[in-house]
N, C-alpha and C positions, 0 to 999 in steps of 0.2 A: 426562421423555420428550424426546428430541431431535427438534425440528421445523424447525430452521433452520440454515443455514450462511452465515456472513458472511465474505467474502473481502476481504483487502487487494488493492490493484491493483498498484502498482509493486513489482517484485521478487517478487511472488507469482503473479499471473496473467500479467504481461507482463515482458519483458526491457527495462526502461526506464532502469535506473540508469546505464548507460554513457553514454546520451544526455544525461541530466541532468549527469553529470560533465563531459562535453565542453563543454556550454554554460557551466557555471559557470567552468571553467578558461579558456575563451576570453575571458570577461568580465574575469576577474582579470588575464589577460595584457595586456589593453589598458591596464592601469594599472601595468605594469612588474613584475608579480609572477607567480608560478607556483603552481599548486595540483596537487601530485602525486596520483596515483591512490591511493597508500598513505595519504596524509593524508585524502583524500576518504572512503575506506573507513572510516577510524578515527573520523572526526568528523562527516561530512555525509550519508553514505548512509542512506536511510530516514527522513530528517528533513524535515518540511514546509518549503515554500519560504520562508515568512516567517522561521522560525527560522534557516534556512541563510543568508538574507540578512543577518540580524543578526550571525551568527557571522563571515561573510566581511568585513563592514564593520569589525568590531572586530579581526579577525586581520590584515587587510592595510591597515587605515587607509584604506579606500576613500572618496573624496570624494563619496559618494552617500547619499541617504536610503534607508531601508528600502523605502519605497514606490517610489522610482525604480528601485532594483535589482530589486525584484519585477516591476515592469512590463517592464524590459529582459529578464528571464528569460522572462516570459510571451511577449514578442514573438519571441524567439529560438526558443522551443519551438513556437510557432505556425508559424514558418517551416519547422521540421523536419517538423511534422505535415502541412504543406501538400504535402509531397512523398512522404509515406509514413506508416507507422504502426509502433507498437511490435510487435515479434515476440512471439508468445505463448510462455509457458514450456512446457516439455515436459509433456504430459498435462493442460494447462489445460482444453481443450475436453472431454476425456473425463471429468474430475472433475465439471464442470458438468452434463454429460449424465447421469452416473450418480447424482448427488445429486438431480437432477430425477426420475429414474426411481424413486428411493427415496421420493418424495413429500415431499421437503424443500423448504421455502421458501428462496430464496437472495437475497443482497444483496451489494453491494460497498460497503465503507466505506473511504474513502481520504483521505489528507492532501493529495492533488493538487487542482489547480484543476478546476472543472467542465468546462472546454473540453477538457482532456486525457481525462477520463472519457467525455465525449460522443463524442470521436473513437474511442476504443476500442469504445464501444457500437456505433458504426456499422461499424467495421472488422471486429469479431469477433462481431457478432450477440449481444451479451450480453443484449439485451432478451428474447431467446427463453428465457433461463434465469433471469434475475434480476428480482425484483419491485421492488427499491428500490436507489437509488444515493445515497450520502452522500459529499459532497466537502468540501473546505476551506471553501467559502463557506456551507455549510449549518449550521455549528456555531459556538457562541460560542468554544470552544477546540478546536483541532485536536489530533491525537496529539502527545504521549503522554497528553493528557487523555482521559477515557473517553467524551466527548460523542458521537463518531462511532459507537461501538458501541451506546451506549444509544439513539440516534436510529434506527439501522438496525434494531434489534430492534423498536422501537416501530412503525416503518413496515411491518414484516412482520406486525405484530399478535401478537408473541410476547413471552414473558417472557425475561429474561436467561438464566435457567437452562435454557431450552429451545433455546438457540443455541450454536453452536461458531464460534469465530473461527479463521481461517487466516491466519497472518502470516509475515513473513520478517525483521523488524528489531526491535531493542531498543525503539524508539519505539512500534512497533505492538503488540508483546507487552505493553509497559507499559500501553498504552491499553486493550487487551482485558481485562487482569487488573484494572485500575482499575475497570472496569465489572463486575467479578466474573463474567466470562465464561470458560468453558473455552476454552483456547487451544492450538492446534497451531502449532508453529514449524517452518518449513522454511528453514534457512539457505541462502544462495546465495553466489556469489563475492564479492559486495559486503557481505554481512552475516555471513559465517562467523566473523569475529573479534569480533562483538558479543556482549554478555552476553544470551543468550536463556533463561537458567536459570529465569526466572519462568514460562515457559510450562509447561503441564501435561505436554506431551510434545514432544520434538524428533524430527522424521522427515527422511529424506534427500530426499524427492521428493513431488510431488503425487500420484503413483501410490500411494505408501505411505500418504499422508494419506487418500486415497480408501478404501483398504482398512481403515484404522483407523476412519474415520467409519462405514463399513458395519457394522463390529463393534459400535461404540457404539450405533448405531441399533437393531441386532438385540437387544442386551442391554437397551435401554431400552423396547422395545416391550411 
């Protein structure tokens, strides 16, 4: 029986990947290199900050430690969020409201830092819909490891097989399936070329995902 929905954050509920890309590119440019959007989409989109920092240091031979690069990214993101917030994906608020009306428990499981999730919680009133929030800081291993989804289900008081994950990236889908959770993949402009074939189903939008969830809930009742 389906009792819970666990959403990814970046690229699933909010349009954040372009801002992440601009920040990473700006940092790389300071060291005389460039990071094209095509390369970012192919190798960095949907990947947690620490993994991206390691990749960038190795790819561009940056004279920084992983910790220093992550801290710089954190500072630049904080500066962006001080002036605004990530725009929500189309139908994001509607799917949260509909899943709540269906009596489903909801959580967000993200590879992002807690400060980013807390900002979205305040900007988009996620606390009105979600009972749990799992971030990069809350798990031993972030996505693509299964820790985030296992913890989110636990915080909801649910079994893995009672939950559905909603994702947009290879890293996220891999995480959800490693946790043995049913996964809906919704590719976007930054993840459309990623391998999302491990997902149980790929759908074109959150609206389509909402309709699919409602069907699954009805069948499992």
